[in-house]
C-alpha positions as CSV (number, residue, x, y, z in Angstrom):
1,X,-125.8,-33.0,22.2
2,X,-122.6,-33.9,23.9
3,X,-119.7,-31.7,22.9
4,X,-116.8,-33.4,21.2
5,X,-113.7,-33.6,23.4
6,X,-111.7,-31.5,21.1
7,X,-114.1,-28.7,21.2
8,X,-114.5,-28.8,24.9
9,X,-110.6,-28.8,25.4
10,X,-110.3,-25.9,22.7
11,X,-112.7,-23.8,24.8
12,X,-110.4,-24.2,28.0
13,X,-107.4,-23.0,26.1
14,X,-105.1,-21.1,28.3
15,X,-104.7,-17.4,27.7
16,X,-102.7,-15.1,29.9
17,X,-105.4,-12.4,29.7
18,X,-108.1,-14.9,30.8
19,X,-106.3,-16.4,33.8
20,X,-108.6,-16.4,36.9
21,X,-107.1,-15.4,40.2
22,X,-106.9,-19.0,41.3
23,X,-104.9,-19.9,38.1
24,X,-102.6,-16.8,38.5
25,X,-102.0,-18.0,42.0
26,X,-101.2,-21.4,40.7
27,X,-98.6,-19.9,38.5
28,X,-97.0,-18.0,41.2
29,X,-96.8,-21.0,43.5
30,X,-95.3,-23.2,40.9
31,X,-92.5,-20.4,40.1
32,X,-92.0,-19.9,43.9
33,X,-91.6,-23.7,44.4
34,X,-89.0,-23.8,41.5
35,X,-87.2,-20.9,43.1
36,X,-87.1,-22.8,46.5
37,X,-86.0,-26.0,44.7
38,X,-83.0,-23.8,43.2
39,X,-82.1,-22.7,46.8
40,X,-82.5,-26.1,48.2
41,X,-80.4,-27.7,45.4
42,X,-77.5,-25.3,46.4
43,X,-77.9,-26.2,49.9
44,X,-77.8,-30.1,49.2
45,X,-75.3,-30.0,46.8
46,X,-72.0,-31.7,48.0
47,X,-68.4,-30.9,46.4
48,X,-68.3,-33.9,44.2
49,X,-71.8,-33.4,42.9
50,X,-70.7,-29.9,41.6
51,X,-67.9,-31.5,39.4
52,X,-67.9,-34.2,36.8
53,X,-65.6,-35.8,34.2
54,X,-65.8,-32.6,31.9
55,X,-65.1,-30.1,34.7
56,X,-62.1,-31.7,36.5
57,X,-63.9,-33.9,39.1
58,X,-61.6,-35.4,41.7
59,X,-60.1,-38.9,40.9
60,X,-61.2,-41.7,43.0
61,X,-59.5,-44.9,43.9
62,X,-61.2,-48.2,43.9
63,X,-61.0,-48.6,47.6
64,X,-62.7,-45.3,48.4
65,X,-65.6,-46.4,45.9
66,X,-65.8,-49.8,47.6
67,X,-66.1,-48.3,51.2
68,X,-69.0,-46.0,50.4
69,X,-72.5,-47.0,51.7
70,X,-74.1,-46.9,48.3
71,X,-77.8,-47.3,49.5
72,X,-77.5,-44.1,51.6
73,X,-75.8,-42.5,48.7
74,X,-78.4,-43.7,46.1
75,X,-81.1,-42.3,48.4
76,X,-79.4,-39.0,48.7
77,X,-78.8,-38.7,44.9
78,X,-82.4,-39.6,44.2
79,X,-83.7,-37.1,46.6
80,X,-81.5,-34.3,45.0
81,X,-82.1,-35.4,41.5
82,X,-85.9,-35.0,42.2
83,X,-85.4,-31.6,43.7
84,X,-83.1,-30.4,40.8
85,X,-85.8,-31.6,38.2
86,X,-88.4,-29.6,40.0
87,X,-86.1,-26.7,39.9
88,X,-85.6,-27.0,36.2
89,X,-88.8,-28.4,34.8
90,X,-91.7,-26.7,36.9
91,X,-91.7,-23.5,34.9
92,X,-92.0,-25.3,31.6
93,X,-95.1,-27.4,32.7
94,X,-97.0,-24.3,33.7
95,X,-99.1,-23.9,30.4
96,X,-100.1,-27.7,30.2
97,X,-100.8,-27.8,34.0
98,X,-103.2,-24.6,33.6
99,X,-105.1,-26.0,30.6
100,X,-105.5,-29.3,32.2
101,X,-106.7,-27.7,35.5
102,X,-109.4,-25.9,33.4
103,X,-110.5,-29.1,31.5
104,X,-110.6,-31.1,34.9
105,X,-112.5,-28.3,36.9
106,X,-115.3,-28.2,34.1
107,X,-116.0,-31.9,34.9
108,X,-115.6,-31.3,38.7
109,X,-112.5,-33.3,39.0
110,X,-109.2,-32.4,40.6
111,X,-105.7,-32.6,39.0
112,X,-103.4,-33.4,41.9
113,X,-102.3,-36.5,40.2
114,X,-100.8,-34.6,37.3
115,X,-97.6,-33.5,39.1
116,X,-97.3,-36.9,40.9
117,X,-97.2,-38.8,37.6
118,X,-94.9,-36.3,36.0
119,X,-92.3,-36.3,38.7
120,X,-92.8,-40.1,39.1
121,X,-91.2,-40.5,35.8
122,X,-88.4,-38.3,36.6
123,X,-87.8,-40.1,39.9
124,X,-87.6,-43.4,38.1
125,X,-85.3,-41.8,35.7
126,X,-83.2,-40.9,38.5
127,X,-82.3,-44.5,39.1
128,X,-80.8,-44.8,35.7
129,X,-79.0,-41.4,36.1
130,X,-77.5,-42.7,39.6
131,X,-76.2,-45.9,37.8
132,X,-74.8,-43.6,34.8
133,X,-73.0,-41.3,37.5
134,X,-71.5,-44.3,39.1
135,X,-70.2,-45.4,35.6
136,X,-68.7,-41.9,35.1
137,X,-67.1,-42.0,38.6
138,X,-65.5,-45.4,37.2
139,X,-63.9,-43.6,34.5
140,X,-62.4,-41.2,36.8
141,X,-60.5,-43.9,38.6
142,X,-58.2,-44.1,35.5
143,X,-56.1,-41.6,33.7
144,X,-57.4,-38.1,33.5
145,X,-57.7,-38.6,29.5
146,X,-59.7,-41.6,30.0
147,X,-62.3,-39.5,31.9
148,X,-62.3,-36.7,29.3
149,X,-62.8,-39.3,26.6
150,X,-65.7,-40.7,28.5
151,X,-67.2,-37.2,28.7
152,X,-66.6,-36.9,25.0
153,X,-68.8,-40.1,24.5
154,X,-71.4,-38.5,26.5
155,X,-71.4,-35.3,24.3
156,X,-71.4,-37.4,21.1
157,X,-74.3,-39.5,22.0
158,X,-76.2,-36.4,23.2
159,X,-75.3,-34.5,20.0
160,X,-76.6,-37.3,17.8
161,X,-79.8,-37.7,19.7
162,X,-80.6,-33.9,19.5
163,X,-80.8,-34.5,15.6
164,X,-83.0,-37.6,15.7
165,X,-86.7,-37.9,14.7
166,X,-87.4,-39.2,18.1
167,X,-86.1,-35.9,19.7
168,X,-88.3,-34.0,17.4
169,X,-91.4,-35.8,18.3
170,X,-91.0,-35.5,22.0
171,X,-90.1,-31.9,21.7
172,X,-93.1,-31.2,19.5
173,X,-95.4,-32.7,22.3
174,X,-93.8,-30.6,24.9
175,X,-94.1,-27.3,22.8
176,X,-97.7,-27.8,22.1
177,X,-99.8,-27.8,25.4
178,X,-103.0,-27.6,23.4
179,X,-102.0,-30.7,21.4
180,X,-101.3,-32.6,24.7
181,X,-104.8,-31.5,25.9
182,X,-106.5,-32.9,22.9
183,X,-104.6,-36.1,23.1
184,X,-105.2,-36.7,26.8
185,X,-108.6,-35.1,27.5
186,X,-110.5,-38.5,27.5
187,X,-107.9,-40.2,29.8
188,X,-107.8,-37.3,32.2
189,X,-111.5,-37.2,32.8
190,X,-111.4,-40.9,33.8
191,X,-110.8,-39.8,37.4
192,X,-107.7,-39.6,39.7
193,X,-105.9,-42.3,38.2
194,X,-106.7,-41.0,34.6
195,X,-105.0,-37.7,35.7
196,X,-102.1,-39.7,37.0
197,X,-101.7,-41.6,33.7
198,X,-101.8,-38.2,31.9
199,X,-98.9,-36.9,34.2
200,X,-96.8,-40.0,33.5
201,X,-97.3,-39.4,29.8
202,X,-96.3,-36.0,29.8
203,X,-93.4,-36.8,31.9
204,X,-92.4,-39.4,29.5
205,X,-92.4,-37.1,26.6
206,X,-90.5,-34.5,28.6
207,X,-87.8,-37.3,29.5
208,X,-87.7,-38.2,25.9
209,X,-87.0,-34.5,25.0
210,X,-84.4,-33.8,27.8
211,X,-82.6,-37.0,28.7
212,X,-79.6,-36.4,26.5
213,X,-79.2,-32.8,27.9
214,X,-79.5,-34.2,31.4
215,X,-76.7,-36.8,30.7
216,X,-74.4,-34.0,29.5
217,X,-75.2,-32.0,32.7
218,X,-74.3,-35.1,34.9
219,X,-71.0,-35.3,33.0
220,X,-70.4,-31.6,33.5
221,X,-71.4,-31.5,37.3
222,X,-75.0,-32.4,38.3
223,X,-75.4,-29.9,41.0
224,X,-73.2,-27.1,39.7
225,X,-75.7,-24.1,39.7
226,X,-74.0,-22.5,36.7
227,X,-74.4,-25.6,34.5
228,X,-77.8,-26.1,35.8
229,X,-78.8,-22.6,34.7
230,X,-77.3,-23.1,31.3
231,X,-79.1,-26.4,30.6
232,X,-82.4,-25.2,32.2
233,X,-82.2,-22.1,29.7
234,X,-81.7,-24.4,26.8
235,X,-84.5,-26.7,27.8
236,X,-86.7,-23.6,28.2
237,X,-85.7,-22.2,24.8
238,X,-86.3,-25.4,23.1
239,X,-89.8,-25.7,24.6
240,X,-91.3,-22.3,24.5
241,X,-89.7,-20.2,21.7
242,X,-90.9,-20.2,18.1
243,X,-87.5,-21.6,16.8
244,X,-87.2,-24.4,19.4
245,X,-86.6,-27.2,16.9
246,X,-83.8,-25.1,15.3
247,X,-82.3,-24.4,18.7
248,X,-82.2,-28.0,19.4
249,X,-80.3,-28.8,16.3
250,X,-77.9,-26.1,16.8
251,X,-77.2,-27.5,20.4
252,X,-76.8,-30.8,18.8
253,X,-74.2,-29.6,16.3
254,X,-72.3,-27.8,19.1
255,X,-72.2,-31.0,21.1
256,X,-71.0,-33.0,18.4
257,X,-68.3,-30.7,17.5
258,X,-67.2,-30.4,21.1
259,X,-67.2,-34.2,21.4
260,X,-65.0,-34.6,18.3
261,X,-62.6,-32.1,19.6
262,X,-62.2,-33.8,23.1
263,X,-62.0,-37.4,21.6
264,X,-59.2,-36.1,19.4
265,X,-57.5,-34.0,21.8
266,X,-58.5,-35.1,25.4
267,X,-55.3,-33.1,26.9
268,X,-57.2,-29.9,26.5
269,X,-59.1,-30.6,29.7
270,X,-56.3,-32.4,31.7
C-alpha cells in the first residue's frame, strides 16, 4: 500500500538529534554563507545606502538625481539587495530546507531548485524595493520635515500591516516547517520544477511576512549593519520563538506609536 503523503512527510520530520552528517554540514554551509553575506554587505554598502529618510540621509537635488546612470544604479541595488536578503533570511530557512531535503532524498530527487525559487521571489521584490527607495529619495529633495513625514508614513503602513490577518497567515506558514512540508510535498516530488515552485511558494510567504519590516529598513538605511541586525533579529524572533505572533503585534504597536509621534512632530528628527 502506498503511504499517504502526510505520513511520509511526518516520517522525515527534522530533529536536531537525528541530523545526518550531510545535513549537519548543510546547516554549517548555510550559516557560513549567511556570515559571508553579512561581510559582503558591509563591503558593498555605499555611504548613501547606510542612511535613509529616518536617519538623516543626505539631501539631494533634482539635477544630481537626473544625472545618475539609473540602469547601473538599479543593477548595483539589486545585487546588494539579494546579498542582504541572503544575510538576513538564510538562517531562518534551515528547518524547512532540511525537511524538504529528507523528503526529496527519499524519492531520489535533488532540492537545488528550492533556494533558487526562494531567492527569485526576493530578487523580483528587489525591483519594487528599488522603486520604493527612489520615491524616498524624491522626498529627500524637499524640506527635511517632508522626509521625516515620509518616513512616518512608512512606519504607519508597516505598523498597520503587522496587525493584519494576512500578516498572521504568512507568519504561521513561516513558523511551521512541518506544515509547509505537508502542504508542498506532492508538488515538490514532481521533479526539479516542482521543487522550484515550492521555493517560490515559500519565498512568497516569507515576503508576505517580512515586506513591511523591510520597508522600514529601507527608510532607516538599507545597508546600515546595525539596523540590518535589529530587523534580522525581529524576523528571527517572529519566526522561531514560541511567542512569535505576540512579538509581531508588539512590533506593530511600536511602529504605530513612533509613526504618530513623527507625523505630529517631524522636527524631532531634523
